[in-house]
Every structure is written in C-alpha cells, then in structure tokens.
C-alpha positions in Angstrom: 154.1 131.6 199.2 151.2 132.3 196.1 149.3 129.5 193.5 148.1 130.8 190.7 145.4 128.5 188.8 144.7 129.5 184.9 141.6 127.6 183.5 141.4 128.0 179.8 138.1 126.4 179.7 135.6 128.2 176.9 133.1 127.2 180.3 133.5 129.2 183.5 133.6 127.3 186.9 132.8 124.2 185.3 134.9 120.9 185.2 138.4 122.3 184.6 137.5 125.1 186.9 136.4 122.4 189.5 139.7 120.1 189.0 141.7 123.3 189.5 139.6 124.1 192.7 141.0 121.0 194.1 144.4 121.5 193.6 144.5 124.9 194.8 142.3 124.0 198.0 145.0 121.6 199.0 147.7 124.3 198.7 145.6 126.3 200.7 145.4 124.0 203.3 148.9 123.8 203.2 149.6 127.5 204.0 149.7 129.2 200.4 147.6 131.8 199.5 145.8 131.1 195.7 144.3 132.6 193.0 142.2 131.3 190.0 141.8 133.0 186.7 139.0 132.3 184.5 140.7 133.0 180.9 137.2 133.7 179.7 136.8 136.7 181.7 139.8 138.5 179.8 140.3 140.1 176.7 143.6 138.6 175.4 144.3 139.3 171.6 146.4 137.1 169.4 150.1 136.8 169.1 150.7 139.2 165.6 154.5 138.0 165.3 156.1 141.4 164.9 158.8 139.8 166.7 159.3 142.7 168.7 159.8 140.3 171.6 162.7 139.3 170.4 165.0 142.2 171.2 163.1 143.1 174.4 161.0 141.2 177.2 157.9 143.1 176.5 154.6 142.3 174.3 153.7 145.0 171.7 150.3 144.6 172.2 149.3 146.7 175.5 145.4 147.8 174.8 144.9 143.9 176.5 144.6 142.1 179.8 147.7 139.9 178.6 150.3 142.5 180.5 148.1 142.3 183.7 147.9 138.8 183.6 151.7 138.8 182.9 152.0 140.0 186.5 150.2 138.1 188.2 152.6 134.8 186.8 155.6 137.2 187.9 154.1 137.4 190.9 153.4 133.7 191.8 155.3 131.0 193.3 153.5 128.4 191.5 151.8 128.4 188.1 148.7 125.6 187.9 147.6 125.5 183.9 144.2 123.9 183.3 142.1 122.9 180.0 139.6 120.9 178.7 140.9 118.2 175.9 140.0 119.3 172.9 141.1 117.2 169.7 143.8 115.6 171.8 145.1 119.6 172.7 144.2 122.3 174.6 141.4 124.7 173.8 142.2 128.0 171.6 141.6 129.9 175.0 144.7 127.9 176.6 146.9 128.1 173.5 146.3 132.0 172.6 147.8 132.6 176.4 150.3 130.4 175.7 151.4 132.5 172.7 151.2 135.6 174.2 153.4 134.7 176.8 156.3 134.4 173.9 157.4 137.9 175.6 158.2 136.1 178.7 160.4 134.0 177.4 162.6 134.7 173.8 165.2 137.2 175.9 165.1 135.5 179.5 162.9 133.5 181.0 161.0 135.1 182.8 159.0 132.8 184.7 162.3 130.7 185.3 162.5 128.5 188.9 159.2 129.1 189.5 156.9 125.9 190.2 154.2 124.0 187.5 151.9 122.2 187.0 148.8 120.9 184.9 145.2 119.7 184.8 143.2 118.2 182.4 139.8 116.6 181.7 138.1 114.3 178.5 134.6 113.2 178.1 135.8 109.9 177.2 138.9 107.9 179.0 141.8 107.6 176.9 139.9 110.9 174.8 143.9 113.0 174.6 144.2 113.6 178.2 147.9 112.5 178.2 148.4 114.4 174.9 147.0 117.8 176.2 149.0 117.3 179.6 151.9 116.7 177.6 151.5 120.4 175.6 150.8 122.4 179.1 154.0 120.7 180.8 156.5 121.4 177.4 155.4 124.8 177.9 156.1 125.1 181.5 159.6 123.5 181.1 160.0 126.3 178.3 159.3 128.8 180.5 161.9 127.2 183.0 159.4 126.3 185.4 159.8 123.2 187.8 156.8 120.6 186.8 155.6 118.7 189.5 153.3 115.9 189.1 150.7 114.3 191.2 152.4 111.2 192.0 151.8 110.2 195.8 154.9 109.6 197.6 153.6 107.6 200.2 151.4 105.7 198.4 149.5 104.4 195.0 151.1 105.7 191.8 148.8 108.2 190.3 149.1 109.5 186.8 151.7 111.9 185.9 149.5 114.9 186.0 145.8 115.4 186.8 143.8 113.7 184.1 140.0 113.7 184.8 137.2 111.5 182.5 133.2 112.2 182.6 133.1 108.7 181.1 132.5 106.7 184.5 131.9 102.9 182.7 130.0 100.8 179.6 127.2 99.0 180.3 125.2 97.1 178.1 127.2 98.8 175.3 126.3 102.5 176.1 128.5 105.0 178.1 127.7 105.4 181.5 128.8 109.5 182.2 129.8 111.2 185.7 127.5 114.4 186.5 131.2 116.3 187.0 134.5 116.2 187.3 134.4 115.7 191.2 132.9 112.5 190.7 136.0 111.1 189.2 137.8 109.9 192.1 141.2 109.5 191.0 140.9 112.7 189.1 140.4 114.3 192.6 143.1 112.2 194.1 145.6 113.4 192.0 144.7 117.0 192.2 145.2 116.9 196.0 148.3 114.9 195.5 149.3 118.0 192.8 148.2 120.8 194.7 150.6 119.0 197.6 153.7 118.4 195.8 153.8 122.0 194.4 153.6 123.1 198.1 156.4 121.2 199.1 158.5 122.0 196.2 158.0 125.5 196.4 159.0 125.4 200.2 162.2 123.4 199.0 163.0 126.3 196.5 163.3 128.8 199.2 
C-alpha cells in the first residue's frame, strides 16, 4: 500500500508540508509506504489547451516533469493533496498541477478507484479553508477517486477535511498567532484521522 502526498505550497517544508507529514506519518504507522512531493521542486509547464488529450490519454507536453509525476500518481493507492489558501482557492502550483492531469481524465479516468484526501491551512480562522478543500476534493472526485474525510468514527466529529489556521485567538483587539500549523491541535488530530481513514478504505477496497 503506497500513499503519496502532493504539496502545492510555494514554501517547501512549511505549514502545509507539516500537516501532510502528519497524514503520512499516521498512514505509515498503519503499514503504508509514503512519499511527499513538493511541487516547488518540479518543472511543470502550463497546459497549452492543445486538446490532444481529448483523443488519447497522453499529454502533448513531454519536456517537463509532469509525466514522471503522473507515473507516481498511477503507482499510488492513495493520493492526498495539500495547499495553503490563496484567496479562498488553491495556489497556482496546485492549480497548474491539476490542469496538467487533464490527460489522465479526458479519455478515461486513469486514477479511478484510488483513495484521495485533502489538506489545507490559512492564516485566519474562516480564511477560505472550506472553499480550498472543496476545490481539491472536487478534483479528486472528478478523477474517480474515493474521497475520504477526516471524521473520527469512534470519537468527536471533526471537519470534513484537514483545515488548519494560524490564528489562535483575538485578545485585546489583536490577533494571537500560532508559530506553526502543528500548534493547531484540531488540525493535527484531523490529519491523523485522515491518514487512518485513507489506509482503512484502501484496505477495504483491495
């Protein structure tokens, strides 16, 4: 069982990567092999809208890293996407990645049957996290994946996905900031549940 995380943050190894790391850590503890892809490390050109992928499951752009990333996606049993919130949306890195997977969808859903999940975080509470989650989860569902939420089936209800916030509180009219996403206890707990739920569903589907 292999689970791959795709980080769309422009800042490698920061808050989104940390929350994705918690998901992967929980999955690894339950027997999965894991891998974190930082999109900032790769050369992914923009979709040209050439529409060649309407007739064949292959992208016409061959001189960048997308084909290699596509092979990793195909080899995985589970895919978890992560992006910080940019104006109630995903980052340009994540959106460009999504656009370039068009060839994996138009002729047939090449990723169908895999398990997917999503992770996001923002500076502010109610800072667009739910909108960013829905964008990533819609993408995964459209690609034919079984989308998992972060609900703890044996305990308190969590959010439908992992949605962190760096805003801890407001005191005396000033925002109190967390030092990092891992200080958001609810987000970390949700990330652990997401990893667990992904592993359990992959096992059920096998």
